[in-house]
C-alpha positions as CSV (number, residue, x, y, z in Angstrom):
1,M,0.1,0.1,-0.2
2,T,3.0,2.4,0.7
3,N,4.6,1.6,-2.4
4,L,1.3,2.2,-4.3
5,L,0.8,5.6,-2.6
6,N,4.5,6.8,-3.4
7,I,4.0,5.7,-7.0
8,I,0.9,8.0,-7.0
9,F,2.5,10.8,-5.5
10,N,5.3,10.9,-7.8
11,Y,2.6,11.3,-10.6
12,V,1.1,14.5,-9.1
13,D,2.6,18.0,-8.8
14,K,2.7,18.3,-4.9
15,Q,2.0,22.0,-4.6
16,L,-0.7,21.7,-7.2
17,T,-2.3,19.1,-4.9
18,V,-2.0,21.0,-1.9
19,Y,-3.5,23.9,-3.4
20,L,-6.8,22.0,-4.7
21,I,-7.3,20.1,-1.3
22,I,-7.0,23.5,0.5
23,L,-9.7,25.1,-1.9
24,M,-12.0,22.1,-1.9
25,L,-12.0,22.0,1.8
26,F,-12.4,25.7,2.0
27,G,-15.5,25.3,-0.5
28,L,-17.0,22.1,1.6
29,Y,-16.8,24.3,4.8
30,L,-18.7,27.3,3.3
31,I,-21.1,24.7,1.9
32,G,-21.9,23.5,5.4
33,E,-22.5,27.1,6.3
34,A,-24.6,28.1,3.4
35,A,-26.8,24.9,3.5
36,G,-26.0,23.2,7.0
37,F,-23.5,20.9,8.3
38,D,-26.1,18.3,8.4
39,S,-27.5,19.0,5.0
40,N,-27.2,16.4,2.1
41,F,-25.6,19.0,0.2
42,F,-22.7,18.6,2.7
43,Y,-22.5,15.0,2.6
44,K,-22.8,14.7,-1.1
45,Q,-20.1,17.1,-1.4
46,C,-17.9,15.2,0.9
47,I,-18.3,12.2,-1.2
48,F,-17.7,14.1,-4.3
49,I,-14.5,15.5,-2.9
50,I,-13.0,12.0,-2.1
51,S,-14.2,10.4,-5.5
52,G,-13.0,13.0,-7.5
53,F,-9.6,13.1,-5.9
54,F,-9.3,9.4,-6.7
55,I,-10.3,10.4,-10.5
56,Y,-7.4,13.0,-10.2
57,F,-4.8,10.7,-9.4
58,L,-6.2,8.1,-11.6
59,V,-6.1,10.7,-14.5
60,S,-2.4,11.7,-13.6
61,L,-1.2,8.3,-14.3
62,T,-2.5,8.8,-17.9
63,N,-0.6,8.6,-20.9
64,I,-1.4,11.7,-22.7
65,R,-0.7,9.9,-26.1
66,I,-3.7,7.8,-25.7
67,L,-5.9,10.7,-25.3
68,Y,-5.0,12.3,-28.5
69,R,-5.1,9.2,-30.2
70,F,-9.2,8.5,-28.9
71,S,-9.6,12.2,-29.0
72,F,-12.4,12.0,-31.6
73,L,-14.3,9.2,-29.7
74,L,-14.1,11.2,-26.9
75,Y,-15.6,14.1,-28.8
76,L,-18.6,12.0,-30.0
77,I,-19.5,10.8,-27.0
78,S,-19.3,14.5,-25.7
79,I,-21.9,15.2,-28.4
80,F,-23.8,12.2,-27.8
81,L,-24.5,12.6,-24.4
82,L,-25.5,16.3,-25.1
83,I,-28.2,15.0,-27.6
84,L,-29.4,12.5,-25.0
85,T,-29.8,15.3,-22.5
86,F,-32.8,16.5,-24.8
87,F,-34.5,13.0,-24.7
88,I,-33.9,11.8,-21.2
89,G,-32.3,14.7,-19.3
90,T,-33.3,16.1,-15.9
91,E,-35.5,19.6,-16.6
92,V,-34.9,22.4,-14.1
93,N,-36.2,25.7,-14.0
94,G,-37.1,25.3,-17.7
95,S,-33.7,24.0,-19.0
96,K,-32.6,20.4,-19.7
97,R,-29.3,20.2,-18.8
98,W,-28.4,17.1,-16.5
99,L,-28.5,13.3,-16.8
100,N,-29.9,11.6,-13.6
101,L,-27.1,9.2,-12.4
102,I,-28.7,8.2,-9.7
103,L,-26.1,9.3,-7.1
104,F,-25.7,12.7,-8.6
105,K,-27.2,15.0,-11.7
106,F,-24.5,15.3,-14.4
107,Q,-24.4,18.4,-16.2
108,T,-23.5,17.1,-19.9
109,S,-22.2,20.4,-20.7
110,E,-19.2,20.1,-18.3
111,L,-17.7,17.3,-20.2
112,I,-17.1,18.9,-23.5
113,K,-14.8,21.5,-21.5
114,I,-12.4,18.6,-21.4
115,T,-12.7,16.7,-24.6
116,L,-13.2,19.6,-27.0
117,P,-9.7,21.3,-26.4
118,I,-7.9,17.8,-26.8
119,F,-9.8,17.0,-30.1
120,L,-9.1,20.3,-31.4
121,I,-5.4,20.2,-30.7
122,F,-5.4,17.0,-32.5
123,I,-6.8,18.5,-35.5
124,V,-4.2,21.3,-34.8
125,E,-1.1,18.9,-34.9
126,N,-2.6,16.6,-37.8
127,F,-3.3,19.4,-40.1
128,K,-0.4,21.7,-39.2
129,K,0.9,21.0,-42.7
130,K,-2.5,22.1,-44.6
131,S,-3.3,25.7,-44.8
132,E,-4.2,27.7,-41.5
133,T,-7.6,28.4,-42.9
134,M,-8.5,24.8,-43.2
135,V,-7.2,24.2,-39.6
136,E,-9.4,27.3,-38.5
137,F,-12.6,26.0,-40.4
138,F,-12.3,22.7,-38.6
139,I,-11.7,24.2,-35.2
140,L,-14.8,26.5,-35.7
141,S,-17.1,23.6,-37.1
142,F,-16.2,21.2,-34.6
143,T,-16.7,23.8,-31.8
144,L,-20.0,25.0,-33.1
145,I,-21.5,22.0,-32.9
146,P,-21.7,21.8,-29.2
147,F,-22.1,25.4,-28.7
148,V,-25.5,25.3,-30.5
149,L,-26.7,22.1,-28.7
150,I,-25.8,23.9,-25.3
151,L,-27.3,27.1,-26.2
152,I,-30.6,25.5,-27.1
153,Q,-30.8,23.6,-23.6
154,P,-31.0,26.6,-22.9
155,D,-27.3,27.3,-21.0
156,L,-25.9,30.7,-22.3
157,G,-23.0,30.7,-20.0
158,S,-21.8,27.2,-20.8
159,S,-22.1,27.5,-24.6
160,L,-20.1,31.0,-24.6
161,I,-17.5,29.1,-22.7
162,I,-17.5,26.2,-25.4
163,L,-17.0,29.1,-28.1
164,F,-14.1,30.8,-26.3
165,I,-12.5,27.4,-26.2
166,G,-12.4,27.2,-29.9
167,L,-11.4,31.2,-30.3
168,I,-8.8,30.8,-28.0
169,I,-7.2,27.9,-29.5
170,I,-7.1,29.6,-32.7
171,F,-5.7,32.8,-31.3
172,L,-2.8,30.7,-29.7
173,N,-2.1,28.7,-32.6
174,G,-1.0,31.7,-34.2
175,L,-4.1,34.1,-35.8
176,N,-3.0,36.9,-38.1
177,K,-3.9,40.4,-37.3
178,Y,-6.3,40.8,-40.6
179,K,-8.4,37.6,-39.3
180,M,-8.5,38.8,-36.0
181,I,-10.0,42.2,-37.1
182,F,-12.2,40.4,-39.6
183,G,-13.6,38.3,-36.6
184,F,-14.0,40.9,-34.4
185,I,-16.1,42.8,-37.1
186,V,-18.2,39.6,-37.4
187,L,-18.7,39.3,-34.0
188,L,-19.9,42.8,-33.8
189,A,-22.4,42.3,-36.4
190,A,-23.5,39.1,-34.7
191,I,-24.7,40.7,-31.4
192,P,-27.8,42.5,-32.9
193,Y,-28.9,39.2,-34.5
194,A,-28.2,37.2,-31.3
195,W,-30.3,39.9,-29.1
196,F,-33.2,39.8,-31.3
197,N,-33.4,36.1,-32.5
198,V,-31.4,34.2,-30.0
199,L,-31.5,35.3,-26.4
200,K,-34.7,34.5,-24.5
201,D,-36.4,37.3,-22.5
202,Y,-35.1,36.1,-18.9
203,Q,-31.5,36.4,-20.6
204,K,-32.0,39.8,-22.1
205,S,-33.4,40.8,-18.6
206,R,-30.3,39.9,-17.1
207,V,-28.3,41.7,-19.5
208,L,-30.3,44.9,-19.0
209,N,-30.4,44.5,-15.1
210,L,-26.5,44.4,-15.3
211,F,-27.0,48.3,-15.5
212,D,-29.9,48.8,-13.6
213,P,-30.8,45.8,-11.0
214,F,-33.2,47.9,-9.4
215,S,-35.5,48.3,-12.5
216,N,-37.0,45.0,-11.7
217,P,-35.8,44.2,-8.1
218,L,-38.1,41.3,-7.5
219,E,-37.6,38.8,-10.4
220,S,-34.4,39.4,-12.9
221,G,-32.6,41.9,-10.5
222,Y,-33.3,39.9,-7.2
223,H,-30.5,37.7,-7.3
224,S,-27.9,40.5,-8.4
225,I,-29.4,42.9,-5.7
226,Q,-29.3,40.5,-2.6
227,S,-25.5,39.2,-3.9
228,S,-24.4,42.6,-3.9
229,I,-26.0,43.6,-0.6
230,A,-24.2,40.3,0.9
231,I,-20.7,41.2,-0.2
232,G,-21.0,44.8,0.9
233,S,-22.3,44.1,4.3
234,G,-19.3,41.7,5.2
235,G,-17.1,44.9,5.6
236,L,-13.7,43.8,6.8
237,F,-13.8,41.2,8.9
238,G,-17.3,39.9,7.9
239,K,-20.6,39.3,10.1
240,S,-20.2,35.5,10.9
241,S,-22.3,33.0,10.1
242,A,-24.7,33.7,13.2
243,Y,-25.3,37.1,11.8
244,G,-25.5,36.6,8.0
245,T,-28.6,38.3,7.0
246,Q,-28.8,37.5,3.3
247,T,-27.4,34.2,3.4
248,D,-29.0,33.0,6.6
249,L,-32.6,34.3,6.2
250,L,-32.6,33.0,2.8
251,F,-33.2,36.4,1.2
252,L,-30.2,35.0,-1.7
253,P,-31.2,31.7,-3.2
254,E,-28.8,29.2,-4.6
255,T,-25.8,30.0,-1.9
256,H,-24.2,26.5,-1.9
257,T,-23.8,26.8,-5.7
258,D,-23.5,29.9,-8.0
259,F,-23.8,32.5,-5.3
260,I,-21.3,30.9,-2.7
261,F,-18.6,33.8,-3.0
262,A,-21.6,35.9,-1.5
263,V,-21.5,33.6,1.6
264,L,-17.9,34.0,2.0
265,A,-17.9,38.0,1.5
266,E,-20.9,38.1,4.0
267,N,-19.6,36.2,6.9
268,Y,-15.6,36.8,6.5
269,G,-15.7,40.0,4.8
270,F,-12.7,41.3,2.7
271,L,-10.3,39.4,4.9
272,G,-11.7,36.0,4.3
273,N,-11.9,37.4,0.2
274,L,-8.4,38.3,0.5
275,I,-7.4,34.8,1.7
276,Y,-9.4,33.1,-0.9
277,F,-8.0,35.3,-3.7
278,V,-4.4,34.6,-2.5
279,I,-4.9,30.5,-2.5
280,T,-6.4,30.9,-6.1
281,F,-3.8,33.1,-7.2
282,L,-1.2,30.5,-6.2
283,L,-3.1,27.7,-7.5
284,I,-3.1,29.6,-10.9
285,S,0.4,30.6,-10.4
286,R,1.8,26.7,-10.1
287,L,-0.6,25.8,-13.2
288,I,1.3,28.5,-15.3
289,K,4.6,27.5,-14.1
290,I,4.1,23.8,-15.0
291,T,2.4,25.0,-18.2
292,L,5.5,27.0,-19.3
293,D,7.9,24.2,-18.5
294,L,6.1,21.9,-20.9
295,H,8.3,21.2,-24.1
296,L,5.8,20.0,-26.8
297,H,3.7,22.8,-28.7
298,S,0.7,20.7,-28.4
299,N,0.9,20.0,-24.8
300,R,1.9,23.6,-23.9
301,L,-1.2,24.4,-26.3
302,L,-3.6,22.1,-24.4
303,A,-2.5,23.0,-20.7
304,V,-2.7,26.9,-21.6
305,T,-6.3,26.4,-22.9
306,Y,-7.5,24.5,-19.3
307,V,-5.5,27.0,-17.4
308,I,-7.6,29.9,-19.2
309,I,-10.7,28.0,-18.9
310,F,-10.3,27.6,-15.1
311,I,-9.4,31.6,-15.1
312,V,-12.2,32.6,-17.1
313,C,-15.1,30.6,-15.2
314,F,-13.5,32.1,-11.7
315,L,-13.7,35.7,-13.1
316,I,-17.2,35.2,-14.3
317,N,-18.5,33.7,-11.6
318,I,-16.9,36.5,-9.3
319,A,-18.0,39.3,-11.6
320,M,-21.7,37.7,-11.7
321,V,-21.9,37.7,-7.9
322,S,-20.6,41.0,-7.6
323,G,-22.9,42.6,-10.2
324,L,-20.4,43.1,-12.8
325,F,-21.5,40.6,-15.3
326,P,-24.9,38.8,-16.2
327,I,-26.0,36.0,-14.0
328,V,-25.2,33.0,-16.2
329,G,-24.9,30.2,-14.0
330,I,-21.4,29.6,-14.1
331,P,-20.2,28.0,-10.5
332,L,-17.2,28.8,-8.7
333,P,-14.3,26.5,-9.6
334,L,-13.5,23.7,-6.6
335,V,-15.9,25.8,-4.3
336,S,-19.2,25.6,-5.6
337,Y,-21.3,22.5,-4.8
338,G,-21.6,20.2,-7.3
339,G,-20.2,16.8,-8.6
340,S,-20.1,17.7,-12.5
341,S,-18.0,20.7,-12.1
342,L,-15.7,19.5,-9.6
343,F,-15.0,16.0,-11.3
344,I,-14.4,18.1,-14.6
345,Y,-11.8,20.7,-13.1
346,L,-9.8,17.7,-11.2
347,I,-9.6,15.9,-14.6
348,I,-8.7,18.7,-16.0
349,F,-5.7,19.2,-13.4
350,G,-5.0,15.4,-13.8
351,I,-4.3,16.1,-17.4
352,I,-2.2,18.8,-16.5
353,N,-0.1,16.6,-14.2
354,A,-0.2,13.6,-17.0
355,L,1.2,16.6,-19.4
356,Q,4.1,17.5,-17.1
357,N,4.7,13.6,-16.4
358,R,5.2,13.4,-20.1
359,K,7.6,16.1,-20.3
360,T,9.7,14.8,-17.6
361,L,9.9,11.3,-19.3
362,I,10.9,13.1,-22.6
363,A,13.7,15.0,-20.4
364,N,14.8,11.7,-19.1
């Protein structure tokens, strides 16, 4: 048993692992404060963390070449699950985003965050001798398929993250300035079309309430107002969990999931926020260090994409809860309640470990 543990720990980055443990335990404690330490949410999150960490170690042992080799199959499985969700998915608040796996509900749009970058980078490597335009066409085509499937669930936040993955890989792979300018013009032209033909009324309300949440304080502006009050009322040291008005008196819904940062801000104030940001910054710094040390272009591109996904989701959630971004349902990575998101991020970090191990093997 000791030898097995030594082998496993030799295949994971110890600093990265310590930061992950701290953040997950930090999130677990906040979930306990938000939902109750005797709630099902708390006990389920304990199970998610333990099983997720087992997956993290297992993925760290993976040969990355196997993932590239079967990347198209993994992509097809992800698309199949997205389509399957339309037929047998669990509907919550008018959206079909989850498959009921008995033990927990799996959000199928999360899986594509892992499989899409691997497949797109496989395309980049195998078609790099072809024209850049052909490679970019393939990347956009295979990105738009899951983007559309997730958008019509509807899940605007996750669909935009998927679209961003394709665009960031094109950009990182080397995009000339003329194509960047053209793409920016196309994006600007698409905004009016999306506003009038794609976005639903409640999504438009969320965007409009970003500028004036008090225009509809009891409906679309409610979450933004209550989370802003919770964050502002925390002050320097917080109210402590015994005096948290917005969270404990249930003015703010979804405190254990999307709005868990508001729980942190109200209960522990600026000091609690600062501690959390420092730990997250250390985690991101370590991820960047690992990424920069990778030798192969494809591995570095994959790791950078995963790190950017983590950073973007982190920033969107903080901005969303703070009233600086429309509410799009992006959980706080590693901290919010939920098995789907937690498993996906732990798999991502496990893959980054595997990439680092591949670099070490090449060096040796």
